[in-house]
Backbone bond lengths (Angstrom), bond angles and torsions (degrees), N, CA, C in turn:
res aa  C-N    CA-C-N  psi(-1)  N-CA   C-N-CA  omega(-1)  CA-C   N-CA-C  phi
1 M - - - 1.436 - - 1.524 109.21 -
2 A 1.317 116.03 138.02 1.454 121.34 179.84 1.520 110.49 -63.57
3 V 1.322 115.21 144.94 1.463 121.27 175.63 1.527 108.75 -128.47
4 L 1.317 115.69 152.29 1.456 121.10 175.62 1.517 108.96 -98.45
5 K 1.307 116.59 129.03 1.458 123.20 172.51 1.526 105.76 -105.43
6 I 1.324 115.76 114.97 1.456 121.33 -172.62 1.527 109.30 -112.67
7 T 1.337 115.82 124.72 1.460 121.40 174.13 1.529 107.35 -120.64
8 D 1.323 116.48 -178.49 1.463 120.56 178.93 1.526 112.29 -64.35
9 H 1.331 117.35 -25.59 1.460 120.62 -172.55 1.515 115.90 -115.34
10 R 1.339 117.31 -16.98 1.469 118.13 -176.61 1.521 111.51 -151.77
11 V 1.333 113.36 161.54 1.461 121.66 174.52 1.525 106.50 -125.39
12 T 1.322 115.81 127.44 1.460 120.89 -179.80 1.514 109.27 -117.61
13 V 1.332 115.91 130.18 1.464 121.81 171.99 1.519 105.65 -91.35
14 E 1.333 116.22 109.43 1.463 120.88 179.30 1.521 108.67 -94.68
15 L 1.323 115.84 126.65 1.454 122.59 -175.33 1.522 111.72 -104.08
16 D 1.338 115.60 147.24 1.457 121.03 169.50 1.522 107.90 -68.43
17 W 1.328 117.05 164.16 1.466 120.89 -177.56 1.522 112.00 -57.87
18 W 1.333 117.69 -40.76 1.461 119.99 -177.47 1.533 111.23 -73.50
19 E 1.342 117.16 -29.09 1.464 119.90 175.88 1.523 110.27 -68.53
20 K 1.324 116.90 -34.82 1.460 120.71 175.85 1.525 110.36 -61.97
21 L 1.329 116.16 -39.40 1.460 120.14 179.34 1.524 111.70 -64.98
22 V 1.325 117.57 -49.71 1.464 119.82 -175.87 1.521 112.17 -74.99
23 A 1.344 117.75 -27.47 1.464 121.07 177.23 1.522 111.85 -82.11
24 R 1.316 115.88 -17.24 1.460 122.97 -177.09 1.522 111.98 58.96
25 R 1.342 115.00 39.94 1.460 121.32 177.07 1.513 109.05 -162.02
26 S 1.318 115.49 170.20 1.457 121.51 177.43 1.524 108.41 -96.53
27 H 1.303 116.35 -159.11 1.459 120.97 179.22 1.531 110.31 -57.37
28 L 1.341 116.04 155.31 1.464 122.16 179.16 1.518 108.35 -119.31
29 T 1.328 117.17 127.63 1.459 122.18 178.36 1.519 109.56 -122.58
30 V 1.338 115.27 133.72 1.466 121.02 175.58 1.526 108.14 -128.50
31 P 1.322 116.91 149.53 1.463 119.08 175.56 1.528 109.49 -66.19
32 R 1.287 116.57 141.74 1.464 120.05 -178.87 1.532 111.19 -62.65
33 R 1.318 117.42 -31.76 1.460 120.72 179.38 1.535 112.01 -66.27
34 A 1.342 117.50 -16.38 1.465 121.05 179.33 1.532 112.60 -80.23
35 I 1.323 117.43 -10.27 1.465 120.36 -178.78 1.514 109.04 -81.98
36 E 1.311 114.80 115.84 1.461 121.69 -177.93 1.523 111.61 -86.87
37 S 1.338 116.31 -39.07 1.460 120.32 178.06 1.513 110.31 -154.90
38 V 1.337 114.48 159.69 1.455 122.40 -179.70 1.520 107.30 -129.63
39 E 1.333 116.08 131.59 1.458 120.16 179.95 1.524 109.53 -134.91
40 V 1.329 116.33 132.36 1.457 121.63 173.12 1.528 106.62 -91.97
41 V 1.340 116.51 131.81 1.465 121.30 -178.84 1.525 110.24 -121.60
42 E 1.336 115.45 152.48 1.465 120.43 179.93 1.513 112.57 -71.74
43 D 1.343 116.08 -33.71 1.464 120.81 -178.54 1.524 109.42 -136.46
44 A 1.312 116.23 104.85 1.464 121.32 -177.78 1.525 111.91 -63.38
45 S 1.334 117.08 -33.89 1.468 119.76 179.99 1.518 111.13 -64.40
46 D 1.336 117.33 -39.06 1.463 120.22 175.95 1.522 110.40 -66.10
47 A 1.327 116.76 -40.36 1.469 121.10 -179.95 1.527 111.22 -65.48
48 A 1.326 116.66 -29.27 1.469 120.50 179.84 1.517 110.56 -63.68
49 G 1.326 116.76 -36.91 1.454 120.65 179.74 1.511 112.87 67.91
50 E 1.298 114.78 -162.85 1.462 122.04 178.80 1.515 109.14 -103.48
51 G 1.292 116.27 159.32 1.451 120.29 177.44 1.510 110.59 -175.34
52 R 1.309 114.99 167.76 1.454 120.80 176.60 1.517 107.68 -84.86
53 R 1.311 115.41 121.33 1.463 120.02 -177.95 1.516 111.04 -68.54
54 V 1.294 115.75 120.36 1.457 121.48 175.66 1.516 108.28 -91.16
55 S 1.306 115.09 -52.18 1.453 122.02 178.77 1.521 106.97 -150.34
56 A 1.328 115.65 71.82 1.463 119.78 -173.67 1.516 110.38 -147.02
57 T 1.328 114.23 161.09 1.458 121.90 175.97 1.514 107.66 -123.37
58 R 1.329 116.03 131.94 1.461 119.75 177.88 1.520 109.77 -129.49
59 V 1.320 114.76 125.22 1.452 122.93 171.77 1.527 104.48 -124.70
60 R 1.326 116.87 105.09 1.472 121.58 -173.75 1.518 112.12 -48.55
61 G 1.348 114.34 130.66 1.450 121.03 178.40 1.517 114.44 79.36
62 L 1.327 117.59 -8.46 1.457 120.85 -177.71 1.534 111.87 -115.20
63 T 1.325 116.58 -58.02 1.466 119.65 -179.11 1.527 111.07 -154.81
64 Y 1.303 114.80 149.57 1.457 123.18 170.59 1.519 103.79 -140.12
65 T 1.319 117.01 99.56 1.452 122.34 -170.15 1.526 110.62 -132.74
66 G 1.331 115.86 127.69 1.452 121.20 177.24 1.512 111.99 133.96
67 T 1.326 116.01 -160.77 1.460 122.43 -177.63 1.522 109.62 -105.89
68 V 1.329 115.69 131.37 1.466 121.72 178.34 1.521 108.54 -129.98
69 S 1.328 115.47 154.45 1.464 120.05 174.58 1.519 108.18 -117.56
70 A 1.310 115.54 153.17 1.462 121.37 -177.68 1.524 110.28 -66.05
71 E 1.328 115.28 145.83 1.463 120.21 178.83 1.517 112.25 -88.12
72 D 1.339 117.06 -4.78 1.464 120.66 -175.38 1.526 113.49 -86.09
73 G 1.315 117.68 5.37 1.455 121.48 179.06 1.517 114.38 82.86
74 S 1.326 117.81 4.86 1.465 121.25 -177.44 1.528 112.79 -77.75
75 R 1.314 117.12 -11.64 1.459 123.36 -178.87 1.523 113.09 67.96
76 S 1.333 118.13 12.64 1.458 119.33 176.92 1.525 108.84 -76.01
77 S 1.325 115.38 148.48 1.455 119.48 -179.64 1.522 109.94 -133.44
78 S 1.326 114.59 152.28 1.454 121.75 -177.41 1.515 109.94 -133.05
79 F 1.330 115.04 146.69 1.453 120.99 170.33 1.516 106.18 -106.57
80 L 1.327 116.58 122.48 1.459 122.71 -173.81 1.520 111.37 -118.13
81 V 1.324 115.44 138.77 1.460 121.84 168.68 1.523 104.69 -139.34
82 C 1.337 115.51 84.05 1.460 121.90 -174.51 1.520 109.09 -121.69
83 H 1.318 115.80 123.15 1.458 121.51 -179.18 1.527 109.24 -120.76
84 G 1.313 116.87 123.61 1.461 121.51 177.92 1.510 111.99 59.89
85 R 1.302 114.98 -150.57 1.465 121.84 178.26 1.515 108.52 -113.82
86 G 1.297 117.70 136.05 1.453 120.47 178.35 1.509 111.37 162.76
87 P 1.327 116.40 179.17 1.461 121.01 -175.36 1.521 112.42 -65.84
88 G 1.318 113.44 160.15 1.450 118.13 178.95 1.507 111.68 -163.44
89 I 1.315 114.95 -175.89 1.455 122.09 -179.13 1.526 109.18 -131.78
90 V 1.325 115.60 140.97 1.459 122.32 178.03 1.523 107.70 -119.18
91 L 1.324 115.81 122.61 1.460 121.65 176.71 1.522 107.90 -106.93
92 Q 1.315 117.24 116.10 1.462 121.52 174.67 1.518 107.10 -86.62
93 L 1.331 116.84 131.87 1.464 122.20 -174.20 1.517 111.48 -115.86
94 R 1.324 115.82 159.22 1.464 121.61 174.56 1.527 108.90 -140.62
95 N 1.308 115.09 147.57 1.471 122.35 175.81 1.526 114.22 62.26
96 V 1.332 117.37 29.55 1.462 122.40 171.89 1.524 107.43 -134.96
97 T 1.310 118.12 174.42 1.468 121.02 -174.92 1.525 113.56 -70.55
98 L 1.328 118.37 -20.18 1.464 122.25 177.20 1.515 109.86 -106.35
99 D 1.335 115.89 153.39 1.454 120.19 178.27 1.523 112.67 -97.62
100 R 1.333 116.04 -24.24 1.458 118.42 178.00 1.511 111.36 -161.98
101 I 1.334 114.14 160.43 1.454 123.32 175.46 1.517 106.50 -125.56
102 V 1.334 116.48 131.04 1.465 121.37 178.13 1.524 107.48 -124.14
103 I 1.335 115.93 120.82 1.469 121.98 -177.62 1.521 108.80 -126.09
104 S 1.324 117.41 131.41 1.466 119.55 171.41 1.521 107.95 -86.78
105 T 1.334 115.09 128.48 1.463 119.86 -178.26 1.517 110.50 -164.86
106 P 1.330 116.92 137.89 1.457 118.82 174.27 1.533 112.12 -71.13
107 A 1.329 117.82 -11.49 1.466 122.81 179.82 1.529 112.35 -92.67
108 A 1.320 118.23 17.54 1.467 122.30 -175.55 1.526 112.55 -55.94
109 H 1.327 117.26 -45.08 1.468 119.91 -179.25 1.526 111.07 -64.86
110 S 1.312 117.33 -38.83 1.454 121.44 178.49 1.530 111.15 -64.19
111 Y 1.330 116.49 -44.75 1.465 120.70 178.13 1.533 111.01 -62.39
112 A 1.334 116.23 -43.52 1.462 120.23 179.98 1.522 110.30 -61.89
113 A 1.323 117.40 -40.12 1.467 120.81 178.16 1.534 110.81 -64.20
114 Q 1.334 117.12 -40.79 1.464 121.17 178.68 1.524 111.48 -64.05
115 L 1.341 115.18 -34.98 1.470 119.94 -178.94 1.529 111.83 -84.84
116 G 1.309 116.70 -10.12 1.457 120.20 176.32 1.517 114.04 71.25
117 G 1.323 118.06 26.12 1.468 120.87 178.69 1.516 111.91 78.91
118 V 1.317 117.71 -63.43 1.467 122.29 178.58 1.518 107.09 -130.65
119 A 1.316 115.91 128.35 1.463 120.54 -178.91 1.527 110.59 -68.56
120 A 1.303 116.03 151.81 1.460 120.88 178.62 1.506 111.43 -79.32
């Protein structure tokens, strides 16, 4: 399961080996200043929504992992690591190549507390 490594300057999504395979990428790091908002959600898979898979693997009800772009023509993109149904965290980003990160994790409240809701 993906974990967030949070420092004063950056947030890294660390992936398990199999998540790297299905996401077709390695760990993802963003500057902490790029985080516009943090939201804890009851179901990360619902928060992930639908999208055109750019570099992602989706098995309904099991996993939705990788990078997707919106189908509405807005050109927004998301990095998703959502497994099954359960709580998660959504990081809205600004001034980076992705618009948001959605991770399913039982530690969502802890991560949100570490990030202080909205990054400075």
